[in-house]
N, C-alpha and C positions, 0 to 999 in steps of 0.2 A: 504494500500500500504506500509506503513512504516514497518509493521511486516514482509512483504516479503523481503524488502530491508535488514532489520536486520538479517533475517535468511540466506540470500545469503551471506552477509558479514561474518557471523560467520563460514560458511562452507569454504569460500575462505581463511580466515585468519588462520584457524586451531584452533579457539576458541572452537569449539564443541569437538574436540579431546582432548584439554586441560581439558575441563569440565568433560570428562569421567574419566580422570586420577587424576585431581586435583580439585574436587568439593569443594566448600566452605561449611563446615558443621556447622559452628558457625557464629554468627554475627561478623562483622569486629571490630578490635580494633587497636590502634596505631595512628600514625600521618596520617591525611587524606590529599590527594592531589586531586583536581579536575583538570585534566590535559589532555594532548594529548600524543599520542604514536602510535606505530605501532605494530600490531600482524601479523606475516607473512608479507604480502605486503599490508595489509589494514591499512589505516590511521584512527585513532580515534581522531579527532581534537575537543577538548573541551567537549567531551561526555564520557570521561574515568574517573573513580574513582579508586584511588589506596590508600590503607591503608598499611602503613609500620609498621610491628611489629617485635619483636625479633624472632618470629617464621617464618616469611616469608612475602610474598606480597599477599594481598587480592585485587582482581580486579573485577570491574563490570562496566557496561555501563549505560548511561542515559536511563530512562524508555522507551522513544520513540523508541530506537533501541534495546531493551532488548530481543526481540524474538530471540531465538537461542543462547543467551549470558547468560548462567547460571553463577552466580558468581563463581569466581575461588579463590582458596587459594594455592599459590605456595610456598612450603617450601624452605628455603635458599639452602638446599642441592640438590634441583632439578635445580638450576640455575648454569650454567657453561659457560665457554668461554666468560666471560665478556670482552668487548672491547669498548674504547671510540669511538664516532662517532660524527661528526659535520655536521649538516644539516643547511646550511646558517648560521645564527647566533646562532642557538640552539645547546647546548652541550648535547649530548645524550649518553646513555650507551646501547649497543646492547648485547644481551645474548641469549643463547639457553636454552630451557626448556625441561627437561626430559632426561632419559638415556634409550634408544637412544633418540636423539633429536626429539621432536614432532613438534616444530616450533621455530622461533626466535621472540624476543620481543625487541622493542626499547622504552625506557622511558627516561625522562629528567634526567640529571646527579644529579640534586638537590634531587631526590628521594633517591639516594644511599648515599647522604650526611646526611640523617636524622639520628638523634641520635639512632633510633631503628634499622637501617640497620646493618646487620651482614655480608652480602656477599661482 
């Protein structure tokens, strides 16, 4: 059942479209965050892994939900229209990915404060 839930969420969020354009071709490097976020309208609470490097963001999900969620590598130049967003007490950064936009992503502000973040 979990594989089906993962696959459905990956379609709803736009993750599968991101994976077609921004597949991760190398293992992640940089500062690691086990975090929460949104891709499209789908919340990934506590099952999202983000690595911040000088080249961009590597994103993957916990094994249990990984069906349909191939690891992503989004270069900094594919991230645009960043804007702050506050959800309750959480400070987030919302941004669009791709030219033209494939989907929006929201990640905690602390990710963009990493020493590796360029965007």
